[in-house]
Residue frames as qw, qx, qy, qz and C-alpha x, y, z in Angstrom:
[[0.016, 0.342, -0.877, -0.337, 37.33, -7.73, -21.71],
 [0.765, 0.063, -0.233, -0.597, 34.95, -9.99, -23.63],
 [0.830, -0.238, 0.459, -0.209, 34.22, -13.53, -22.63],
 [0.295, 0.439, -0.817, -0.230, 36.40, -16.33, -23.88],
 [0.867, -0.101, 0.100, -0.478, 34.42, -19.56, -24.09],
 [0.034, -0.298, 0.953, 0.035, 35.25, -23.19, -23.51],
 [0.789, 0.033, -0.161, -0.592, 32.68, -25.59, -25.00],
 [0.508, -0.312, 0.788, -0.151, 32.63, -28.98, -23.36],
 [0.164, -0.058, 0.930, 0.323, 32.14, -32.27, -25.15],
 [0.248, 0.547, 0.790, -0.125, 28.36, -31.97, -25.23],
 [0.188, 0.851, 0.239, -0.428, 28.06, -28.36, -26.43],
 [0.209, -0.527, 0.502, 0.653, 30.77, -28.34, -29.11],
 [0.646, 0.570, 0.507, -0.041, 28.33, -28.68, -32.01],
 [0.526, 0.041, 0.388, 0.756, 30.21, -27.87, -35.23],
 [0.107, 0.712, 0.454, 0.525, 27.50, -25.47, -36.46],
 [0.394, -0.898, -0.188, 0.061, 27.48, -23.56, -33.17],
 [0.638, -0.430, 0.195, 0.609, 31.28, -23.37, -33.08],
 [0.417, 0.290, 0.442, 0.739, 31.39, -22.04, -36.64],
 [0.069, -0.833, -0.414, -0.361, 28.60, -19.51, -36.04],
 [0.501, -0.821, -0.074, 0.262, 30.30, -18.18, -32.90],
 [0.607, -0.257, 0.300, 0.690, 33.68, -17.93, -34.63],
 [0.302, 0.562, 0.463, 0.616, 32.17, -16.09, -37.61],
 [0.223, -0.905, -0.244, -0.266, 30.97, -13.52, -35.09],
 [0.260, 0.695, -0.418, 0.525, 34.46, -13.15, -33.62],
 [0.749, -0.593, 0.140, -0.261, 33.93, -15.12, -30.42],
 [0.183, 0.558, -0.787, 0.189, 37.14, -16.45, -28.89],
 [0.875, -0.232, 0.198, -0.376, 36.39, -20.07, -28.07],
 [0.139, 0.412, -0.900, -0.025, 38.03, -23.42, -27.57],
 [0.866, -0.126, -0.233, -0.424, 36.38, -26.83, -27.67],
 [0.772, -0.439, 0.453, -0.086, 37.14, -29.86, -25.54],
 [0.910, 0.319, 0.170, 0.203, 38.36, -31.57, -28.72],
 [0.415, 0.803, -0.199, 0.379, 40.82, -28.76, -29.50],
 [0.302, -0.750, 0.466, -0.359, 42.06, -28.79, -25.91],
 [0.557, 0.186, -0.808, 0.045, 42.44, -32.58, -26.00],
 [0.244, -0.184, 0.647, -0.699, 40.13, -32.81, -22.97],
 [0.707, -0.077, -0.438, -0.550, 37.61, -35.35, -24.27],
 [0.821, -0.259, -0.505, -0.061, 36.23, -37.84, -21.73],
 [0.309, 0.222, -0.558, 0.737, 37.80, -35.98, -18.81],
 [0.258, -0.578, -0.700, 0.330, 35.99, -35.49, -15.48],
 [0.030, 0.889, 0.337, 0.308, 34.03, -32.26, -15.17],
 [0.462, -0.844, 0.021, 0.272, 36.24, -30.86, -12.41],
 [0.610, -0.188, 0.395, 0.661, 39.27, -31.21, -14.71],
 [0.308, 0.612, 0.481, 0.547, 37.43, -29.37, -17.49],
 [0.207, -0.949, -0.217, -0.100, 36.55, -26.53, -15.14],
 [0.599, -0.630, 0.187, 0.457, 40.10, -26.34, -13.79],
 [0.558, 0.133, 0.464, 0.675, 41.50, -26.27, -17.33],
 [0.139, 0.778, 0.421, 0.444, 39.05, -23.58, -18.47],
 [0.388, -0.907, -0.106, 0.128, 39.80, -21.50, -15.38],
 [0.620, -0.397, 0.298, 0.607, 43.55, -21.66, -16.03],
 [0.391, 0.290, 0.523, 0.699, 42.86, -20.50, -19.59],
 [0.094, 0.287, 0.181, -0.936, 40.53, -17.71, -18.43],
 [0.294, -0.104, -0.676, -0.668, 37.60, -19.29, -20.28],
 [0.580, -0.023, 0.374, -0.723, 33.94, -19.54, -19.33],
 [0.152, 0.024, 0.981, 0.117, 32.60, -23.09, -19.58],
 [0.625, 0.114, -0.116, -0.764, 29.46, -23.65, -21.66],
 [0.025, 0.095, -0.994, 0.048, 27.84, -27.00, -20.82],
 [0.632, -0.273, -0.438, -0.579, 24.62, -29.00, -20.87],
 [0.614, -0.152, -0.724, 0.276, 25.74, -30.80, -17.69],
 [0.291, -0.720, -0.025, -0.629, 23.74, -28.69, -15.26],
 [0.825, -0.541, -0.139, -0.084, 23.84, -30.95, -12.21],
 [0.836, -0.094, -0.114, 0.529, 27.57, -31.54, -12.10],
 [0.373, 0.403, -0.030, 0.835, 28.57, -27.96, -12.86],
 [0.409, -0.740, -0.093, -0.526, 26.10, -26.45, -10.38],
 [0.860, -0.485, -0.097, 0.122, 27.62, -28.73, -7.72],
 [0.713, 0.119, -0.051, 0.689, 31.18, -27.83, -8.77],
 [0.049, 0.660, 0.051, 0.748, 30.30, -24.13, -8.66],
 [0.619, -0.713, -0.074, -0.321, 28.88, -24.44, -5.14],
 [0.896, -0.274, -0.088, 0.338, 31.87, -26.50, -3.94],
 [0.553, 0.334, -0.040, 0.762, 34.37, -23.98, -5.29],
 [0.158, -0.712, -0.018, -0.684, 32.61, -21.03, -3.70],
 [0.780, -0.601, -0.108, -0.138, 32.25, -22.86, -0.39],
 [0.863, -0.224, -0.008, 0.452, 35.98, -23.67, -0.30],
 [0.173, -0.858, 0.110, 0.471, 37.08, -20.18, -1.36],
 [0.488, -0.071, 0.618, 0.612, 38.28, -21.24, -4.80],
 [0.315, 0.607, -0.026, -0.729, 37.49, -19.47, -8.05],
 [0.563, 0.275, 0.690, 0.362, 36.52, -20.12, -11.65],
 [0.103, -0.102, 0.322, 0.936, 36.18, -17.95, -14.77],
 [0.540, 0.194, 0.087, -0.814, 32.44, -18.59, -15.08],
 [0.210, 0.124, 0.963, 0.111, 29.96, -21.27, -16.08],
 [0.528, 0.170, -0.136, -0.821, 27.02, -21.12, -18.48],
 [0.269, 0.064, 0.959, -0.067, 24.59, -24.04, -18.28],
 [0.542, 0.191, -0.250, -0.779, 21.78, -25.02, -20.60],
 [0.764, 0.042, 0.585, -0.268, 19.40, -28.00, -20.64],
 [0.218, -0.184, 0.814, 0.505, 20.45, -30.39, -23.40],
 [0.084, 0.342, 0.818, 0.455, 18.20, -30.31, -26.48],
 [0.045, 0.692, 0.514, -0.505, 16.22, -27.36, -25.17],
 [0.238, 0.831, -0.062, -0.499, 17.40, -24.92, -27.85],
 [0.817, 0.490, 0.164, 0.256, 18.40, -25.32, -31.46],
 [0.656, -0.013, 0.039, 0.754, 21.80, -24.00, -32.52],
 [0.127, 0.587, 0.217, 0.770, 20.43, -20.61, -33.65],
 [0.504, -0.786, -0.205, -0.294, 18.70, -20.02, -30.32],
 [0.791, -0.418, -0.078, 0.441, 21.82, -21.03, -28.37],
 [0.509, 0.259, 0.124, 0.812, 23.83, -18.63, -30.52],
 [0.110, -0.720, -0.212, -0.652, 21.47, -15.69, -29.95],
 [0.661, -0.729, -0.155, -0.087, 21.27, -16.29, -26.21],
 [0.785, -0.225, -0.024, 0.577, 25.04, -16.72, -25.84],
 [0.365, 0.401, 0.134, 0.830, 25.68, -13.51, -27.77],
 [0.331, -0.786, -0.215, -0.476, 23.13, -11.64, -25.63],
 [0.776, -0.594, -0.103, 0.185, 24.78, -12.89, -22.44],
 [0.715, -0.010, 0.061, 0.696, 28.26, -12.08, -23.75],
 [0.159, 0.622, 0.172, 0.747, 27.21, -8.54, -24.68],
 [0.476, -0.781, -0.142, -0.379, 25.86, -7.94, -21.18],
 [0.763, -0.624, 0.156, 0.067, 28.54, -9.59, -19.04],
 [0.384, 0.749, -0.529, 0.109, 32.24, -8.92, -19.57],
 [0.721, 0.124, -0.642, 0.230, 34.76, -11.49, -18.37],
 [0.083, 0.277, -0.580, 0.762, 35.27, -9.66, -15.07],
 [0.589, -0.164, 0.199, -0.766, 31.57, -9.97, -14.22],
 [0.876, 0.041, -0.397, -0.272, 31.47, -13.69, -15.07],
 [0.265, 0.387, -0.776, 0.421, 34.16, -14.50, -12.52],
 [0.036, 0.032, 0.878, -0.476, 32.72, -17.10, -10.08],
 [0.548, 0.207, 0.143, -0.798, 29.28, -16.80, -11.68],
 [0.247, 0.168, 0.940, 0.167, 26.91, -19.50, -12.85],
 [0.398, 0.309, -0.058, -0.862, 24.42, -18.40, -15.50],
 [0.539, 0.315, 0.780, -0.048, 21.49, -20.30, -16.97],
 [0.129, 0.021, 0.564, 0.815, 21.19, -19.73, -20.71],
 [0.073, -0.607, -0.766, -0.198, 17.40, -19.85, -20.32],
 [0.210, -0.749, -0.343, 0.526, 17.60, -16.54, -18.40],
 [0.160, -0.452, 0.318, 0.818, 18.98, -14.74, -21.47],
 [0.570, 0.665, 0.451, -0.174, 16.27, -13.85, -23.98],
 [0.474, -0.022, 0.461, 0.750, 17.58, -13.24, -27.43]]
């Protein structure tokens, strides 16, 4: 099964959302989910319940959440992190699509991926 994305408040750039949707990516934004200004752990819990992989610029918090969940035996649907302002929208799009082509939803379970590791 292909990845279903959840874009948090920082990554939900309108151009990126539109470009992903044009390419058939199933995604939901924090705005659409009415999850704006919520704590990161709530976003991850919500995305996990929805079977969605979180895409975020908030590397520190989500790396810590990932480690905490694994340490306590809990699960998540996956996390993709990227340094804010490192890539323009087109580069984010290419790298996300490359990652999504390589990793089905089953392989993203409990995984944390750095977008920088995925050359487009």
